[in-house]
TORNURO-367070 format. One record per atom (N, C-alpha, C): z, x, y. Coordinates in steps of 0.02 Angstrom, whole numbers, plus 32768, in hexadecimal, padded with zeros to 4 digits. Each point is the difference from the previous one (the first is absolute). Example, Ala and Ser with C-alpha at 12.3 -4.5 7.8 and 13.67 -1.06 7.14 Angstrom:
% residues 2
818682947EE4 80007FD3803B 8000802D803C 7FDC7FEE8035 8003802A803B 80257FD98037 
***
This chain:
% residues 79
7E4120B3E0F7 80067FD48038 802880208039 802E802D7FEF 8029801F8033 7FD98030802C 7FC380127FED 7FD8802D8029 7FD67FDC8033 80007FBE7FFF 7FD67FD9802D 80257FF28042 7FDE800D8037 801C7FF28042 80418025800D 80317FDB801B 8040801F8012 80337FFC7FC8 7FEB7FED7FC4 802E7FFA7FC8 802280427FED 7FDC80378008 801B80427FEC 803E80118028 80027FEC803F 803A800F802A 803F7FDC7FE8 7FF77FC97FDD 80397FD87FE7 801580137FBA 7FDA802C7FDF 800C800F7FBA 804780187FF1 801780318026 8042801E7FF4 80387FCD8003 80027FD98035 80367FCF8007 7FFB7FC97FCC 7FC47FED7FEF 7FF87FCC7FCC 8017801A7FBC 7FF1803E7FF1 8015801C7FC0 804C80067FFD 801F80158037 804980048002 801F7FBC7FF5 7FE57FCC801F 801A7FBC7FF6 7FF67FE87FB8 7FC680117FE3 7FF37FED7FBB 8033801E7FD0 800D80408007 802F80227FD4 80477FE6800B 80127FF4803E 80437FE4800F 80077FBB7FE1 7FCD7FD78004 80027FBD7FE2 800480037FB4 7FDB802D7FE2 800280097FB8 804680147FE9 801C80318022 804380177FEE 80347FC9800B 7FF87FD98035 802F7FC8800D 7FF87FCA7FCA 7FC37FEE7FEF 7FF47FCD7FCE 801D80147FBC 7FFC80407FF0 801A80197FC0 804980168004 801D7FF8803C 80478010800C 801180477FEC 7FD2802D8012 800A80477FF1 7FE68029803B 802B800E8031 7FEA8024803C 7FEA80477FF3 8010801B7FC7 7FED80457FEE 7FC880017FCC 7FDE7FC87FF6 7FCA7FFD7FCF 7FCA80338012 7FF1802F7FD3 7FCB8030800E 7FBD7FDD8007 7FD980158030 7FBE7FE2800D 7FCD80388000 7FD07FFB7FD4 7FCB80337FFB 7FBD7FDF8010 7FD58026801F 7FBD7FE68010 7FCF803A8001 7FC17FEF7FF6 7FCB80328002 7FDD7FFE8044 7FF6803A801D 7FDD8005803F 7FB77FEE7FF6 7FE17FE58033 7FB87FF27FFC 7FDB80407FF0 7FCF7FFB7FD5 7FD7803A7FEF 7FCE800E8038 7FD780347FF4 7FCD80118031 7FCA7FCB8001 7FE37FF6803A 7FCB7FCE8008 7FD0801B8035 7FC4800C7FEC 7FCF801C802F 7FCF7FC98012 7FFA7FF38040 7FD47FCC8019 7FEC800F8048 7FCE7FE08016 7FED80068047 80187FC38026 80227FD37FDF 80197FC38020 803780108032 800B7FD2802D 803280098034 804880027FE5 800B7FE87FC3 80447FFE7FE7 801980427FE4 7FD780358003 801480417FE6 803F80198023 80047FF98041 803B80168026 803D7FD87FEA 7FF87FBF7FF7 80377FD77FEB 801680117FB9 7FD180127FD5 801180157FBC 802D803D8002 7FED8030802A 8028803D8007 80447FF08020 80027FD1802D 80407FED8020 802F7FE27FCC 7FE67FD97FD2 802B7FE37FCC 801880377FD1 7FD4802E7FEE 801780387FD6 803980258022 7FFB800B8040 803580238025 80407FD58002 7FF87FC0800C 803A7FD38000 802380017FBC 7FD980017FCB 801E80037FBD 802680427FF6 7FE58036801A 802380417FFA 80437FFD8025 80007FE6803C 803C7FFC8029 80337FD07FE1 7FE97FCA7FE2 802C7FCE7FE3 802A801A7FC6 7FE980347FDF 802380187FC5 804A800C800D 801080218037 8046800E800F 80257FC18017 7FDD7FD28020 80207FC38019 80107FCF7FC8 7FD980027FCA 80087FCF7FCA 802B801B7FC7 801A803B8007 8029801E7FCB 803B7FD27FEF 80157FFC7FC1 7FE980297FC9 7FBC7FE87FE6 7FDE802E7FE2 7FBD7FF27FE6 7FD280388016 7FC07FF18007 7FD380348016 7FB87FEA7FFF 7FD6802C801A 7FB97FF48004 7FDC80307FD0 7FD07FE67FDE 7FD580287FD5 7FC28011802A 7FF9803F8011 7FC680148029 7FC17FFC7FD6 7FCB7FE5801D 7FC17FFA7FDD 7FC5801A8029 800F80208038 7FC98016802B 7FD780397FE2 801A801E7FCA 7FDB80367FE0 7FDB7FE87FC1 7FFE7FC07FF5 7FDC7FE57FC6 7FB67FF68012 7FD97FF17FCD 7FB97FF3800C 7FF77FC2802C 7FC57FFB801E 7FF37FC7802B 80067FBE7FDA 80137FCC8023 80057FBD7FE2 7FBB7FE77FEE 
***
């Protein structure tokens, strides 16, 4: 859903708020957060650019969401 319309532009800030809320709810500001990057997706649809934008946002978020990390999946087989 984040690849539809202008949702991709909001992905980074939404993810940061999600992780901050999770850490606050669990009362652990240093809670490690791990996530898997979107895998490759080949399509002719208009959302291809947004898909790549989210992959890039996920890459950039890794340092912002530390501690934790991102599991890169762009080198896996197609979904």
